[in-house]
C-alpha positions, -999 to +999 in steps of 0.1 A: +171-685-287+161-698-252+131-685-226+158-667-208+169-648-233+131-636-242+128-611-215+164-594-219+156-589-257+121-580-250+138-551-226+158-541-247+132-538-276+116-516-248+146-495-238+150-488-279+119-475-283+120-454-253+143-438-267+129-430-303+106-418-285+119-391-264+135-380-296+097-385-312+088-356-282+120-338-292+114-329-330+069-328-331+070-306-293+101-284-298+087-253-321+066-249-297+087-249-267+099-223-287+067-197-290+062-176-261+024-175-274+023-209-257+042-199-231+016-175-222-017-202-228+003-221-200+000-197-173-036-183-188-055-213-201-088-219-179-078-253-159-107-269-163-105-268-209-069-277-203-076-311-176-099-321-203-079-312-235-053-335-214-078-359-216-087-362-253-047-358-256-047-394-238-076-411-260-057-396-292-030-415-278-044-444-273-052-448-307-025-438-320-008-468-299-030-489-315-018-483-352+013-475-347+027-470-310+066-469-300+057-507-287+041-535-306+009-540-285-012-569-286-042-558-263-065-525-256-043-527-221-009-527-234-025-495-254-033-478-226-001-484-207+018-475-241-001-440-241+004-431-206+045-438-212+041-416-244+022-386-220+050-394-194+079-388-216+061-357-230+059-345-198+098-351-188+107-340-224+083-308-219+096-300-181+134-307-192+136-285-221+113-254-208+135-254-176+171-250-202+153-224-215+141-206-183+105-208-193+099-220-160+119-216-126+116-229-091+104-192-081+068-194-101+042-207-084+036-246-089+000-235-107+015-217-140+045-246-137+025-274-142-004-253-166+033-245-190+041-284-189+008-297-193-002-281-221+036-281-239+030-321-231+009-329-259+024-322-290+056-343-273+034-369-265+022-377-292+058-368-310+067-398-287+041-423-290+048-420-336+086-422-324+086-459-336+072-455-365+088-424-380+123-432-367+124-466-364+145-491-389+116-519-389+083-508-396+057-534-398+033-517-419+011-553-427+001-555-386-008-518-393-032-519-421-045-550-408-060-533-375-067-502-398-092-530-418-100-541-382-115-513-369-131-505-403-148-469-414-134-458-382-099-468-385-098-450-420-111-418-406-092-422-372-056-410-384-072-378-399-086-367-369-048-373-344-031-352-377-058-326-376-056-322-334-019-315-338-014-296-367-047-277-352-028-276-318+007-258-335-011-228-351-043-219-324-020-200-305-003-170-327-020-141-331-010-140-371-044-166-374-070-142-353-053-117-375-058-139-411-097-143-397-102-110-390-091-095-424-106-121-450-142-108-462-171-145-463-160-155-503-123-156-490-136-182-461-153-199-491-123-200-513-101-213-483-125-240-477-127-253-510-090-251-514-087-268-480-110-298-493-088-299-527-061-308-512-068-333-488-081-353-515-052-342-543-024-352-513-040-383-502-049-399-534-036-383-564+005-370-561+011-405-559+033-395-520+044-421-506+017-444-481-006-431-509-038-442-501-060-461-528-093-455-534-121-486-517-124-513-540-150-509-564-154-474-552-164-443-570-147-410-573-173-392-556-176-423-529-142-418-519-149-379-518-181-381-497-172-410-473-132-401-470-126-365-484-154-344-473-157-364-433-121-357-432-126-317-441-154-322-417-135-338-388-105-310-396-138-281-387-147-296-355-114-303-340-105-271-351-140-250-331-128-277-303-090-263-305-101-225-306-128-231-276-096-250-252-075-219-261-105-193-253-103-180-291-140-182-294-153-154-261-168-125-267-163-133-299-189-127-329-202-163-345-190-147-380-162-142-369-153-177-350-166-197-382-141-172-403-111-185-374-122-222-377-119-223-415-084-204-414-078-229-387-092-256-405-070-251-437-036-263-418-062-290-397-071-307-427-031-308-439-026-327-411-057-347-417-037-356-453+000-361-441-015-385-409-034-405-438-005-409-457+023-417-426-001-435-400 
């Protein structure tokens, strides 16, 4: 292949990656785009908290670009550009589908339109970033594993953070989550926490799913459990509490009830953490 053909091939590969990104944005974003609670939150959510959440999402996208972006990158600068591209895809996809559903319209205020689109762009942009890995025919798992090794312990925990954030974000807006927390006793909460931890460990290390992790070489069950499983559940709890705060679920709420809501939301967040550990 001549050097003259290389830019053409690079552009074609980027176009394919971009198309997969739009596909991922639709698949990952569509459930919340058809959820009434998300429409309301896009209008009522505190704008500073929304801006902070968008910033957190961009940081997560940069990390996802490093491990599994829709275009192969070779520097942090390229990872930032990749993340901004994924976020742009998320915004465009969200705006187009919300307009198609008549959730946003030109007779609304720009504040309402921007709020709804920005909020929906979070899951859509994560889907866009994962489009290459999940929808692409080629998957450079060797390079991704090498990057995880280079990142060390943080590289092992980051996928769990991304997965917990995505699934917690999907569940936190629903009223059912608050109802479940309200009707549970402290014993229910303890049992749910134990089940969440057990499932996280079983999904990642026991059931033999595709992409199952192997315990670190020379690591005992207790070391693996403490350093990865328990740490992963801790991440799920922190992510759940942050998402609840972002959506205003902790306002004027008793501490005990906030704790119960956090444990309830950490259940799907832990499953998201486990799934992400398998696929990223």
